C-alpha atoms as one frame of an Amber mdcrd trajectory, in Angstrom:
protein
   7.298  10.370  13.595   5.337   7.737  11.698   7.119   4.442  11.069   6.179
   3.226   7.594   6.759  -0.067   5.844   6.557  -0.445   2.081   5.377  -3.749
   0.665   5.768  -3.951  -3.115   3.632  -6.680  -4.664   5.166  -7.854  -7.941
   6.097 -11.354  -9.043   8.431  -9.996 -11.710  10.419  -7.903  -9.245  10.366
 -10.627  -6.570  11.677 -13.194  -9.091  14.378 -10.840 -10.402  12.822 -10.676
 -13.884  12.349  -6.926 -13.579  14.297  -4.193 -11.832  12.590  -2.395  -8.952
  12.661   0.992 -10.703  10.236   2.603  -8.271  12.172   1.906  -5.066  13.987
   5.252  -4.841  10.769   7.177  -5.492   8.861   5.147  -2.904  11.542   5.613
  -0.245  11.578   9.334  -0.999   7.782   9.350  -0.739   7.897   7.871   2.760
  10.562  10.329   3.866   8.437  13.235   2.602   5.504  12.294   4.873   7.690
  12.701   7.078   8.150   9.132   8.224  10.956   6.747   8.920  11.224   3.688
   6.721  10.707   0.644   8.958  11.091  -1.887   6.138  11.005  -2.304   2.385
   9.938  -5.685   1.046   8.952  -7.195  -2.264   6.629 -10.199  -2.452   5.176
 -12.036  -5.449   1.539 -11.703  -6.529   0.557 -14.661  -4.368  -2.148 -14.495
  -1.711  -0.232 -16.405   0.949   3.010 -14.458   0.490   1.147 -11.144   0.688
  -0.891 -12.297   3.671   2.120 -13.648   5.576   4.113 -10.442   5.133   1.201
  -8.151   6.016   0.467 -10.112   9.182   4.160 -10.122  10.118   4.520  -6.378
   9.592   1.386  -5.624  11.610   2.104  -7.988  14.473   5.801  -7.166  14.866
   5.043  -3.610  15.978   7.781  -2.184  13.763   5.463  -0.103  11.560   2.555
   2.233  12.233   1.583   2.163   8.555   2.074  -0.470   5.866   1.867   0.931
   2.352   1.245  -1.813  -0.171   2.219  -0.879  -3.716   0.692  -2.735  -6.657
  -1.839  -5.506  -7.004  -4.917  -3.260  -6.883  -6.075  -3.548 -10.493  -8.246
  -6.030 -12.335  -5.721  -8.620 -13.509  -6.304 -12.155 -12.194  -3.171 -11.816
 -10.033  -4.276  -8.505  -8.462  -5.414  -9.682  -5.022  -4.043  -7.096  -2.587
  -7.439  -5.581  -1.633  -8.855  -9.027  -0.916  -5.870  -9.991   1.232  -6.037
  -6.643   3.040  -9.683  -7.305   3.900  -8.759 -10.799   5.148  -6.055  -9.603
   7.531  -7.650  -6.342   8.672  -9.765  -6.244  11.793 -11.452  -3.084  10.497
 -11.723  -1.913   6.912 -11.543   1.800   6.101 -13.248   1.872   2.674 -13.378
   5.679   2.562  -9.635   5.824   1.987  -9.910   3.770  -1.204 -12.945   5.769
  -2.277 -11.239   9.150  -1.928  -8.083   7.907  -3.690 -10.169   6.735  -6.665
 -12.187   9.954  -6.701  -9.100  12.149  -6.835  -7.275   9.903  -9.322 -10.288
   9.887 -11.620  -9.786  13.626 -12.095  -6.443  12.798 -13.746  -6.890   9.432
 -15.454  -9.969   7.469 -16.555  -8.477   4.109 -15.610  -8.570   5.141 -11.929
 -12.042   3.625 -11.772 -10.383   0.211 -12.207  -8.328   0.611  -9.038  -9.678
  -1.451  -6.160  -7.368  -0.351  -3.365  -8.694  -0.108   0.169  -7.341   0.391
   3.667  -7.730  -1.253   7.029  -6.393  -1.643  10.538  -4.830  -4.719  12.084
  -3.882  -4.252  15.699  -2.303  -0.818  15.860  -1.121  -0.791  12.239  -2.855
   0.934   9.330  -2.646  -0.769   5.930  -3.136   1.357   2.801  -3.222  -0.110
  -0.720  -1.536   2.164  -3.260  -1.373   1.652  -7.029   1.739   0.155  -8.598
   3.034   3.208 -10.422   5.287   5.488  -8.350   3.369   8.527  -9.605   0.018
   6.980  -8.721   1.328   5.898  -5.325   2.610   9.408  -4.597  -0.614  11.112
  -5.695  -2.828   8.693  -3.764  -0.771   8.943  -0.588  -0.874  12.744  -0.771
  -4.684  12.591  -0.782  -4.944  10.495   2.381  -1.905  11.759   4.267  -3.739
  14.204   6.584  -6.166  11.483   7.681  -3.390   8.923   7.880  -1.495  11.009
  10.425  -4.687  11.412  12.473  -5.407   7.678  12.316  -1.912   6.763  13.499
  -2.179   9.247  16.385
C-alpha cells in the first residue's frame, strides 16, 4: 500500500486565520487511492517552510508520495512548483501537463495552474491545486502512473 503525505500550503490556514475546510476531503482522497496517510501538515506560503517540510518528508522515508495542495497558481505567493523543482532530483513535467490538459476540459482557469511533479530519493512529489475538487480530479488523472512510479 502506498504511504502518502499531504502538505497543504496556505498561510491563512497555518496562521489560524482560516479553517482547514478541505482536510476531511483530502484525507478521504488519500484513503481512496488506496493509501495510508503518513502525515498531514500545513505550512505557510513561504519558500523556506515549504522546502524544509518537503525535504523532511522525502528524507525521513515515511512517505512514498507527497501530495502538495495549493500554491500552484499565479499569485506572488504561489511558489510550490518552484520549490518542488529545487528539491527534486528529477522533475516529471508530464504529470503537470496531463493534469492541466484534463482540467482544461472542465475549467478555463486550469491553464493558470503551474503544478508539476518530481522525485527526491525514493519519494514522488505531486503538486495538486488548492481546491479539494481540483485536487481530487487531478489526482485521479495521474493515479495509475503514480502507482507505477512508486512500484
